[in-house]
N, CA, C and O of each residue as an XYZ file, in Angstrom:
452
protein
N     -12.877     19.988     16.946
C     -13.254     18.970     15.992
C     -12.936     19.482     14.585
O     -13.360     20.578     14.218
N     -12.202     18.709     13.805
C     -11.854     19.143     12.456
C     -12.983     18.787     11.498
O     -13.898     18.037     11.839
N     -12.898     19.345     10.281
C     -13.953     19.067      9.313
C     -13.750     17.744      8.586
O     -14.628     17.314      7.838
N     -12.595     17.083      8.794
C     -12.341     15.783      8.176
C     -11.740     14.826      9.189
O     -10.979     15.225     10.071
N     -12.087     13.588      9.050
C     -11.510     12.532      9.872
C     -11.194     11.347      8.983
O     -11.911     11.080      8.018
N     -10.130     10.640      9.300
C      -9.753      9.441      8.560
C      -9.962      8.229      9.444
O      -9.666      8.254     10.638
N     -10.473      7.178      8.846
C     -10.669      5.925      9.557
C     -10.001      4.828      8.734
O     -10.257      4.696      7.537
N      -9.148      4.050      9.380
C      -8.476      2.955      8.692
C      -9.046      1.644      9.190
O      -9.258      1.463     10.389
N      -9.296      0.720      8.258
C      -9.874     -0.571      8.591
C      -8.835     -1.667      8.478
O      -7.846     -1.528      7.758
N      -9.060     -2.751      9.187
C      -8.133     -3.868      9.208
C      -8.096     -4.673      7.929
O      -7.122     -5.380      7.669
N      -9.150     -4.576      7.118
C      -9.163     -5.328      5.869
C      -9.948     -4.567      4.810
O     -10.768     -3.703      5.120
N      -9.678     -4.908      3.555
C     -10.409     -4.305      2.441
C     -11.893     -4.646      2.513
O     -12.745     -3.816      2.195
N     -12.193     -5.868      2.931
C     -13.597     -6.290      3.025
C     -14.368     -5.442      4.034
O     -15.498     -5.030      3.772
N     -13.751     -5.180      5.194
C     -14.400     -4.342      6.203
C     -14.631     -2.930      5.666
O     -15.710     -2.363      5.835
N     -13.600     -2.364      5.011
C     -13.711     -1.012      4.464
C     -14.844     -0.936      3.449
O     -15.657     -0.014      3.494
N     -14.901     -1.899      2.535
C     -15.931     -1.881      1.494
C     -17.325     -2.056      2.081
O     -18.280     -1.445      1.601
N     -17.450     -2.880      3.111
C     -18.752     -3.076      3.763
C     -19.233     -1.771      4.401
O     -20.404     -1.413      4.279
N     -18.334     -1.066      5.075
C     -18.707      0.199      5.721
C     -19.037      1.255      4.671
O     -20.023      1.978      4.818
N     -18.227      1.359      3.608
C     -18.501      2.336      2.557
C     -19.851      2.070      1.892
O     -20.593      3.002      1.585
N     -20.159      0.809      1.674
C     -21.441      0.458      1.059
C     -22.595      0.843      1.986
O     -23.604      1.386      1.535
N     -22.444      0.563      3.267
C     -23.488      0.860      4.253
C     -23.693      2.370      4.416
O     -24.819      2.828      4.610
N     -22.611      3.133      4.339
C     -22.658      4.576      4.610
C     -22.673      5.430      3.355
O     -22.406      6.629      3.428
N     -22.975      4.851      2.218
C     -22.932      5.586      0.957
C     -23.837      6.806      1.012
O     -24.975      6.729      1.476
N     -23.321      7.934      0.534
C     -24.105      9.163      0.513
C     -23.908      9.986      1.774
O     -22.950      9.788      2.522
N     -24.832     10.914      1.996
C     -24.760     11.805      3.156
C     -25.683     11.284      4.248
O     -26.818     10.886      3.985
N     -25.178     11.294      5.476
C     -25.967     10.811      6.611
C     -26.165     11.941      7.606
O     -25.430     12.929      7.604
N     -27.145     11.783      8.435
C     -27.415     12.729      9.516
C     -26.891     12.129     10.811
O     -27.150     10.960     11.096
N     -26.161     12.903     11.597
C     -25.637     12.417     12.877
C     -25.997     13.418     13.970
O     -26.072     14.623     13.729
N     -26.214     12.904     15.157
C     -26.497     13.760     16.305
C     -25.415     13.512     17.348
O     -25.257     12.396     17.844
N     -24.674     14.567     17.672
C     -23.607     14.490     18.673
C     -23.844     15.605     19.673
O     -23.928     16.775     19.298
N     -23.951     15.247     20.939
C     -24.200     16.221     22.004
C     -25.376     17.135     21.664
O     -25.290     18.355     21.807
N     -26.452     16.542     21.222
C     -27.693     17.238     20.889
C     -27.564     18.218     19.720
O     -28.471     19.016     19.482
N     -26.448     18.166     18.991
C     -26.287     18.991     17.790
C     -26.368     18.070     16.575
O     -25.893     16.935     16.610
N     -26.973     18.573     15.509
C     -27.159     17.771     14.305
C     -26.085     18.114     13.269
O     -25.755     19.282     13.067
N     -25.546     17.078     12.615
C     -24.501     17.255     11.607
C     -24.836     16.419     10.375
O     -25.457     15.361     10.476
N     -24.421     16.902      9.232
C     -24.455     16.094      8.018
C     -23.084     15.461      7.866
O     -22.070     16.158      7.896
N     -23.046     14.155      7.702
C     -21.792     13.441      7.516
C     -21.733     12.886      6.104
O     -22.705     12.319      5.606
N     -20.595     13.054      5.472
C     -20.388     12.482      4.151
C     -19.228     11.504      4.262
O     -18.133     11.869      4.689
N     -19.475     10.267      3.877
C     -18.466      9.215      3.971
C     -17.963      8.926      2.562
O     -18.732      8.530      1.686
N     -16.665      9.128      2.354
C     -16.068      8.880      1.042
C     -14.746      8.153      1.202
O     -14.178      8.089      2.292
N     -14.275      7.616      0.112
C     -12.990      6.922      0.066
C     -11.874      7.967     -0.010
O     -11.968      8.909     -0.797
N     -10.839      7.816      0.784
C      -9.701      8.732      0.754
C      -8.893      8.510     -0.518
O      -8.835      7.394     -1.035
N      -8.279      9.557     -1.014
C      -7.432      9.481     -2.203
C      -6.034      9.999     -1.863
O      -5.878     10.971     -1.123
N      -5.035      9.338     -2.413
C      -3.665      9.819     -2.237
C      -3.435     10.970     -3.211
O      -4.210     11.156     -4.150
N      -2.378     11.736     -2.992
C      -2.053     12.837     -3.898
C      -1.813     12.310     -5.312
O      -2.188     12.955     -6.291
N      -1.195     11.152     -5.415
C      -0.962     10.534     -6.719
C      -2.284     10.265     -7.434
O      -2.427     10.577     -8.616
N      -3.248      9.688     -6.717
C      -4.554      9.401     -7.312
C      -5.265     10.682     -7.736
O      -5.880     10.731     -8.802
N      -5.181     11.713     -6.907
C      -5.826     12.978     -7.240
C      -5.221     13.589     -8.497
O      -5.946     14.080     -9.363
N      -3.890     13.561     -8.599
C      -3.202     14.102     -9.774
C      -3.574     13.321    -11.022
O      -3.840     13.901    -12.075
N      -3.592     12.012    -10.896
C      -3.926     11.130    -12.008
C      -5.363     11.381    -12.491
O      -5.608     11.468    -13.694
N      -6.299     11.495    -11.560
C      -7.698     11.736    -11.911
C      -7.903     13.126    -12.506
O      -8.714     13.306    -13.414
N      -7.161     14.110    -11.989
C      -7.260     15.470    -12.507
C      -6.858     15.515    -13.973
O      -7.464     16.239    -14.763
N      -5.847     14.753    -14.336
C      -5.399     14.689    -15.726
C      -6.534     14.213    -16.633
O      -6.753     14.787    -17.699
N      -7.251     13.176    -16.221
C      -8.381     12.682    -17.024
C      -9.507     13.710    -17.113
O     -10.110     13.885    -18.172
N      -9.786     14.382    -16.013
C     -10.874     15.374    -16.014
C     -10.518     16.588    -16.883
O     -11.379     17.136    -17.572
N      -9.237     17.007    -16.847
C      -8.802     18.110    -17.709
C      -8.942     17.714    -19.178
O      -9.428     18.499    -19.993
N      -8.518     16.502    -19.511
C      -8.635     16.015    -20.884
C     -10.099     15.986    -21.311
O     -10.429     16.361    -22.436
N     -10.972     15.543    -20.416
C     -12.400     15.500    -20.718
C     -12.909     16.905    -21.054
O     -13.637     17.084    -22.030
N     -12.534     17.887    -20.259
C     -12.952     19.266    -20.505
C     -12.427     19.801    -21.828
O     -13.160     20.443    -22.580
N     -11.153     19.535    -22.110
C     -10.555     19.995    -23.371
C     -11.229     19.343    -24.573
O     -11.470     19.993    -25.591
N     -11.530     18.059    -24.445
C     -12.177     17.347    -25.550
C     -13.610     17.813    -25.758
O     -14.084     17.860    -26.893
N     -14.302     18.155    -24.686
C     -15.662     18.696    -24.823
C     -15.633     19.994    -25.614
O     -16.477     20.229    -26.478
N     -14.645     20.839    -25.305
C     -14.508     22.100    -26.029
C     -14.157     21.865    -27.492
O     -14.752     22.477    -28.379
N     -13.202     20.986    -27.749
C     -12.726     20.741    -29.106
C     -13.770     20.031    -29.964
O     -13.873     20.299    -31.161
N     -14.538     19.135    -29.365
C     -15.487     18.326    -30.128
C     -16.824     19.015    -30.350
O     -17.555     18.663    -31.276
N     -17.148     19.976    -29.525
C     -18.414     20.694    -29.690
C     -19.502     20.188    -28.753
O     -19.363     19.148    -28.110
N     -20.576     20.945    -28.695
C     -21.673     20.689    -27.755
C     -22.394     19.366    -27.983
O     -22.889     18.765    -27.029
N     -22.462     18.907    -29.211
C     -23.247     17.711    -29.509
C     -22.477     16.408    -29.277
O     -23.064     15.326    -29.319
N     -21.182     16.504    -29.036
C     -20.352     15.303    -28.843
C     -20.584     14.693    -27.459
O     -20.864     15.399    -26.491
N     -20.464     13.386    -27.393
C     -20.530     12.665    -26.126
C     -19.106     12.353    -25.692
O     -18.384     11.632    -26.381
N     -18.704     12.896    -24.549
C     -17.344     12.702    -24.045
C     -17.421     11.955    -22.717
O     -18.048     12.429    -21.769
N     -16.781     10.781    -22.649
C     -16.842      9.939    -21.449
C     -15.448      9.553    -20.972
O     -14.537      9.328    -21.768
N     -15.308      9.484    -19.655
C     -14.081      8.963    -19.051
C     -14.276      7.477    -18.792
O     -15.280      7.070    -18.208
N     -13.322      6.674    -19.223
C     -13.285      5.244    -18.888
C     -12.224      5.090    -17.803
O     -11.027      5.115    -18.089
N     -12.662      4.935    -16.573
C     -11.723      4.863    -15.457
C     -10.851      3.619    -15.541
O      -9.765      3.592    -14.963
N     -11.305      2.592    -16.248
C     -10.491      1.403    -16.485
C     -10.965      0.784    -17.791
O     -12.122      0.380    -17.910
N     -10.073      0.712    -18.765
C     -10.409      0.079    -20.036
C     -10.251     -1.420    -19.861
O      -9.165     -1.906    -19.546
N     -11.332     -2.147    -20.065
C     -11.366     -3.582    -19.794
C     -10.269     -4.337    -20.540
O     -10.050     -4.134    -21.734
N      -9.591     -5.210    -19.806
C      -8.559     -6.044    -20.393
C      -7.219     -5.360    -20.571
O      -6.300     -5.950    -21.139
N      -7.085     -4.118    -20.097
C      -5.819     -3.392    -20.221
C      -5.468     -2.735    -18.892
O      -6.227     -2.804    -17.925
N      -4.323     -2.107    -18.868
C      -3.924     -1.294    -17.715
C      -4.013      0.184    -18.102
O      -3.184      0.998    -17.696
N      -5.031      0.509    -18.892
C      -5.209      1.862    -19.417
C      -6.502      2.482    -18.911
O      -7.486      1.794    -18.640
N      -6.466      3.795    -18.795
C      -7.648      4.608    -18.563
C      -7.743      5.521    -19.773
O      -6.722      5.821    -20.392
N      -8.935      5.968    -20.125
C      -9.046      6.761    -21.352
C     -10.225      7.712    -21.299
O     -11.093      7.628    -20.430
N     -10.219      8.629    -22.271
C     -11.356      9.506    -22.502
C     -11.769      9.292    -23.952
O     -10.933      9.305    -24.856
N     -13.062      9.096    -24.163
C     -13.592      8.845    -25.506
C     -14.509      9.978    -25.950
O     -15.232     10.570    -25.149
N     -14.459     10.260    -27.240
C     -15.392     11.204    -27.864
C     -16.209     10.409    -28.861
O     -15.671      9.860    -29.822
N     -17.508     10.350    -28.629
C     -18.426      9.586    -29.495
C     -17.917      8.167    -29.738
O     -17.991      7.660    -30.857
N     -17.398      7.528    -28.684
C     -16.947      6.154    -28.763
C     -15.525      5.969    -29.271
O     -15.015      4.849    -29.257
N     -14.871      7.041    -29.719
C     -13.495      6.965    -30.226
C     -12.520      7.338    -29.108
O     -12.662      8.394    -28.492
N     -11.526      6.475    -28.842
C     -10.541      6.750    -27.813
C      -9.663      7.918    -28.256
O      -9.029      7.861    -29.310
N      -9.629      8.979    -27.447
C      -8.909     10.196    -27.832
C      -7.831     10.595    -26.829
O      -7.012     11.464    -27.126
N      -7.815      9.981    -25.651
C      -6.845     10.311    -24.611
C      -6.591      9.038    -23.819
O      -7.534      8.401    -23.349
N      -5.327      8.662    -23.668
C      -5.016      7.431    -22.939
C      -4.021      7.709    -21.820
O      -3.169      8.593    -21.916
N      -4.159      6.928    -20.764
C      -3.299      7.072    -19.591
C      -3.044      5.687    -19.004
O      -3.977      4.929    -18.738
N      -1.769      5.371    -18.808
C      -1.424      4.129    -18.111
C      -1.954      4.227    -16.689
O      -1.983      5.316    -16.116
N      -2.371      3.115    -16.115
C      -2.986      3.108    -14.787
C      -2.058      3.644    -13.697
O      -2.531      4.193    -12.702
N      -0.741      3.490    -13.873
C       0.200      3.935    -12.845
C       0.941      5.207    -13.236
O       2.027      5.469    -12.719
N       0.366      6.009    -14.148
C       0.999      7.251    -14.601
C       0.114      8.454    -14.278
O      -1.110      8.335    -14.220
N       0.734      9.599    -14.071
C      -0.026     10.824    -13.847
C      -0.192     11.612    -15.136
O      -1.069     12.471    -15.235
N       0.647     11.324    -16.123
C       0.542     12.012    -17.403
C      -0.063     11.068    -18.435
O      -0.161      9.862    -18.209
N      -0.465     11.629    -19.563
C      -1.085     10.821    -20.610
C      -0.973     11.562    -21.933
O      -0.424     12.662    -21.992
N      -1.490     10.962    -22.982
C      -1.388     11.576    -24.309
C      -2.732     11.567    -25.027
O      -3.558     10.674    -24.840
N      -2.921     12.590    -25.854
C      -4.055     12.620    -26.759
C      -3.667     11.802    -27.978
O      -2.513     11.825    -28.405
N      -4.620     11.087    -28.534
C      -4.352     10.234    -29.692
C      -5.407     10.469    -30.768
O      -6.432     11.107    -30.525
N      -5.138      9.948    -31.948
C      -6.101     10.022    -33.043
C      -6.357     11.452    -33.481
O      -5.428     12.250    -33.608
N      -7.600     11.763    -33.706
C      -8.025     13.067    -34.214
C      -7.560     14.229    -33.340
O      -7.359     15.339    -33.833
N      -7.393     13.976    -32.064
C      -7.073     15.055    -31.112
C      -5.620     15.027    -30.639
O      -5.307     15.624    -29.609
N      -4.728     14.352    -31.361
C      -3.328     14.219    -30.926
C      -2.592     15.560    -30.887
O      -1.524     15.654    -30.281
N      -3.141     16.592    -31.519
C      -2.518     17.919    -31.496
C      -2.707     18.628    -30.155
O      -2.032     19.622    -29.889
N      -3.613     18.136    -29.308
C      -3.870     18.747    -28.002
C      -2.834     18.293    -26.985
O      -2.221     17.238    -27.146
N      -2.640     19.085    -25.944
C      -1.785     18.672    -24.827
C      -2.236     19.363    -23.554
O      -2.798     20.458    -23.585
N      -1.982     18.709    -22.448
C      -2.367     19.278    -21.140
C      -1.185     20.024    -20.576
O      -1.272     20.586    -19.485
């Protein structure tokens, strides 16, 4: 038995219903042995690379802005095809939704990943 298993569903609605029902860690009993099961959404390598870029930018901005700054990732900027990282409400890093790379803007445009 491997430590990961993939399950594919026939429709997005079925997948979302199961993910909602199984959110978090569950306890399972198989052949009288107890296991902790964690159900999560699978990510493609592209998605992982894209998300890593945002998380790296978040870390760099936290360092550059200081301890008192609020640094947030916007996984989807409403009304656009952009994702961003903000420092105290100011957009400082932008990424197109279908890109793995992105740019620092404004006060932090001198930074790069």
